[in-house]
Structures are given as C-alpha cells and as structure tokens.
C-alpha positions in Angstrom: 0.0 0.0 0.0 2.9 2.4 0.7 4.2 1.9 -2.9 0.7 3.0 -4.2 0.7 6.0 -1.8 4.2 7.0 -3.0 3.0 6.7 -6.6 0.0 8.9 -5.9 2.2 11.5 -4.2 4.5 11.5 -7.3 1.5 12.1 -9.6 0.2 15.0 -7.4 3.7 16.6 -7.2 4.2 16.3 -11.0 0.9 18.2 -11.6 1.7 20.7 -9.0 5.1 21.5 -10.5 4.0 21.3 -14.1 0.3 22.0 -14.2 -1.4 21.0 -17.5 -3.7 23.4 -19.3 -2.6 26.3 -17.0 -3.6 29.3 -19.2 -6.4 31.5 -20.2 -8.4 29.7 -22.8 -8.8 31.9 -26.0 -12.3 31.4 -27.3 -13.8 30.1 -24.1 -17.5 30.4 -24.1 -17.9 29.7 -20.4 -15.9 30.5 -17.3 -16.3 30.7 -13.6 -14.2 31.9 -10.6 -13.7 30.1 -7.4 -12.1 31.0 -4.0 -11.2 29.0 -0.9 -11.1 31.7 1.9 -9.7 29.2 4.4 -6.3 28.9 2.6 -6.5 31.5 -0.1 -6.7 29.3 -3.1 -8.2 31.0 -6.2 -9.0 29.5 -9.5 -10.7 30.5 -12.8 -11.9 27.6 -15.0 -12.4 28.3 -18.7 -14.4 26.0 -21.0 -15.2 25.8 -24.7 -18.4 23.7 -24.8 -19.9 23.0 -28.2 -22.9 20.6 -28.8 -22.9 19.7 -25.1 -19.2 18.5 -25.2 -16.2 20.0 -23.5 -14.1 20.7 -26.5 -11.4 22.5 -24.5 -10.7 23.4 -20.8 -8.1 25.3 -18.9 -7.5 27.1 -15.6 -5.6 29.9 -14.1 -5.1 30.8 -10.5 -2.9 30.3 -7.4 -3.2 27.8 -4.7 -1.7 25.1 -2.7 -0.3 21.9 -4.2 -3.5 19.9 -3.8 -5.6 22.6 -5.4 -3.3 23.1 -8.3 -2.8 19.4 -9.0 -6.6 18.8 -8.7 -7.3 21.5 -11.3 -4.6 20.2 -13.6 -5.8 16.6 -13.5 -9.4 17.7 -13.8 -8.6 19.5 -17.1 -6.9 16.4 -18.5 -9.8 14.2 -17.4 -12.7 16.3 -18.9 -11.6 17.3 -22.4 -13.9 15.5 -24.9 -16.5 14.6 -22.2 -20.2 15.5 -22.5 -21.6 17.7 -19.8 -23.4 14.7 -18.3 -20.1 12.8 -18.2 -18.4 15.8 -16.6 -21.1 16.0 -14.0 -20.8 12.3 -13.3 -17.1 12.6 -12.9 -17.6 15.5 -10.5 -19.8 13.3 -8.4 -17.4 10.4 -8.4 -14.4 12.6 -7.5 -16.4 14.4 -4.8 -17.3 11.0 -3.3 -13.7 9.8 -3.4 -12.4 12.8 -1.4 -15.3 13.0 1.0 -15.5 9.3 1.6 -19.0 9.0 0.2 -18.4 7.1 -3.1 -20.9 7.0 -5.8 -20.8 3.4 -7.0 -23.6 3.5 -9.6 -22.9 1.6 -12.8 -23.1 4.8 -14.9 -20.3 6.4 -12.9 -17.0 6.8 -14.8 -13.7 5.5 -13.7 -11.4 8.0 -12.0 -8.1 6.8 -13.4 -5.2 9.0 -12.1 -7.7 11.0 -10.1 -7.6 8.1 -7.6 -4.4 9.8 -6.4 -6.6 12.1 -4.3 -8.1 9.2 -2.3 -5.9 10.1 0.7 -7.3 13.6 0.9 -10.4 12.3 2.8 -8.0 11.7 5.8 -7.4 15.4 6.0 -10.8 17.1 6.1 -9.4 20.6 5.8 -7.8 19.6 2.4 -11.0 18.4 0.9 -12.0 22.0 0.0 -8.6 22.4 -1.7 -9.1 19.3 -3.8 -12.7 20.2 -4.8 -12.4 23.9 -5.4 -11.7 23.6 -9.2 -14.4 21.0 -9.5 -17.1 23.2 -7.9 -15.8 26.0 -10.1 -16.2 23.7 -13.1 -19.8 23.0 -12.2 -20.5 26.7 -12.0 -18.9 27.2 -15.5 -21.0 24.4 -16.9 -24.1 26.0 -15.5 -23.1 29.5 -16.7 -23.2 30.9 -13.2 -21.7 34.3 -12.8 -21.6 34.3 -9.0 -18.1 33.3 -7.8 -17.8 29.9 -6.1 -16.7 29.8 -2.5 -15.8 26.8 -0.4 -17.4 28.4 2.6 
C-alpha cells in the first residue's frame, strides 16, 4: 500500500510542479471563478463547450499543491467529455475525497484522479481538492456568481 501511496504522491507533485492546461483559454464560451477563503486558493476555469461536449478546458489561479494538482488533473480528465459525463465525474471525484463514493454503474472511472483518495483523511484539504471541481460545475451551468468553499 505504501508503494501505491508513493506513486499517488508523485502524480500529485508532478501536476503541482507542471500543471497541465494552465492558461487563459482563448475562445472560451464559459468560465467561472472560485475561491477558498480558508487557505486563499483562487481558480478560474475556462471552457469551450460545443454541442454539449467539453471541447477544451483550462484554468488559471494560485493555490496550494492539492488545489493546483486537482485543477490540472481535472482539465486532463474532462476534455472531450459530455456535460453529463463531466457532472458524473464530478460526483465520483467528490465521493472519493469526501469518503462518500458513488458506485452507480453509470459512474465513470477516475483513473489518475484516484491519487486524491488520501485527501479524505485530512478534512481541511477536501476544500482544496474540490475547489476547481465546484468552479467547473458553475462554469458548466453558466453561473456568474463566484464559487466559495465556505
């Protein structure tokens, strides 16, 4: 189990040091801002959604290692997914980090996102891991009000 935990830590550190899709998305047709007042994490998620499919996704912001890695891995996981698939992945990820898994047959596999399974052991870090995801949900719903973890 310790080897798996080490691998998960390596994946998270890699995405923290070299976040994927960290940029303002030119041509985004949806976006949302999120803030975690507890630790100061801030994120903006940009989407280009066409025909109900996430054609492109990116993020900008500043935050802790967990927040940055989660946003980076989220963007890699969602490109090409339908809005329904993105919502299902949100639910599955949220269940993973909160310890309330959604095991319905329609729920997508998490893949590398499983690296965040240890977050549930640190309740204060759950908000860091889910900030980008809640912000994604706001962007998908075209909400203009900034997302807050409080």
